[in-house]
C-alpha positions as CSV (number, residue, x, y, z in Angstrom):
1,X,-21.5,0.9,9.5
2,X,-18.3,1.6,10.7
3,X,-16.2,4.2,9.3
4,X,-12.5,4.5,9.0
5,X,-10.5,7.2,7.5
6,X,-7.9,5.2,6.7
7,X,-9.5,2.6,4.6
8,X,-11.5,5.4,3.0
9,X,-7.6,7.3,1.7
10,X,-6.6,3.8,0.7
11,X,-9.5,3.1,-1.3
12,X,-9.1,6.2,-3.5
13,X,-5.5,5.3,-3.4
14,X,-5.6,2.2,-5.0
15,X,-8.5,3.8,-7.3
16,X,-5.7,6.1,-8.4
17,X,-3.1,3.5,-8.8
18,X,-5.4,1.3,-10.6
19,X,-6.5,3.7,-13.4
20,X,-3.2,5.7,-13.5
21,X,-0.6,3.0,-12.5
22,X,-0.2,1.5,-16.0
23,X,1.5,4.1,-17.0
24,X,5.1,2.5,-15.2
25,X,4.8,0.1,-18.2
26,X,5.7,3.0,-20.9
27,X,8.5,3.9,-19.3
28,X,11.2,3.1,-22.9
29,X,8.5,5.4,-24.4
30,X,8.9,9.2,-25.3
31,X,7.0,11.0,-23.4
32,X,6.8,14.1,-21.5
33,X,9.1,14.1,-17.7
34,X,6.1,15.2,-16.0
35,X,4.1,11.9,-17.9
36,X,7.3,9.7,-16.4
37,X,7.4,11.0,-12.8
38,X,3.5,11.3,-12.0
39,X,3.6,7.5,-13.1
40,X,6.2,6.4,-11.1
41,X,5.0,8.5,-7.6
42,X,1.7,6.6,-8.6
43,X,3.5,3.1,-8.6
44,X,5.4,3.6,-5.3
45,X,1.8,4.4,-3.4
46,X,2.4,0.6,-2.8
47,X,5.0,0.9,-0.9
48,X,2.8,3.7,1.6
49,X,0.0,1.0,1.8
50,X,2.5,-2.2,2.8
51,X,4.6,-0.1,5.1
52,X,1.2,1.2,7.0
53,X,0.1,-2.6,6.9
54,X,3.3,-4.0,8.5
55,X,4.0,-1.1,10.9
56,X,0.0,-1.3,11.8
57,X,0.3,-5.3,12.0
58,X,3.5,-5.4,14.2
59,X,2.3,-2.4,16.2
60,X,-0.7,-4.4,17.5
61,X,1.1,-7.7,18.1
62,X,1.3,-8.8,21.3
63,X,4.9,-8.7,22.7
64,X,4.7,-11.4,25.0
65,X,3.9,-14.0,21.3
66,X,6.1,-16.1,19.9
67,X,8.2,-14.4,16.9
68,X,7.1,-15.8,13.8
69,X,7.3,-14.1,10.5
70,X,4.4,-16.0,8.6
71,X,2.4,-15.5,11.8
72,X,3.1,-11.7,11.9
73,X,1.7,-11.6,8.6
74,X,-1.5,-13.3,9.3
75,X,-1.6,-11.6,12.3
76,X,-1.3,-8.1,10.3
77,X,-3.4,-9.3,7.2
78,X,-6.3,-10.0,10.1
79,X,-5.8,-6.5,11.5
80,X,-6.1,-5.1,8.6
81,X,-9.0,-6.5,7.4
């Protein structure tokens, strides 16, 4: 069975985002400032995952291959899984 530190870290980051990410919908409500900052930070973790996915996908592609945005997304998602 394989083990990847990145996949393990992203699993727990996704779980944290799933559990606590709802708070970014409560910005208009009166709440403590630390709750607002924490919920914003947790909701921004999705960008970390997207940037990592694109970074690894584009760095792994063949430079001689034709450049196509949909093909690049498919290749990066194939590499990610």
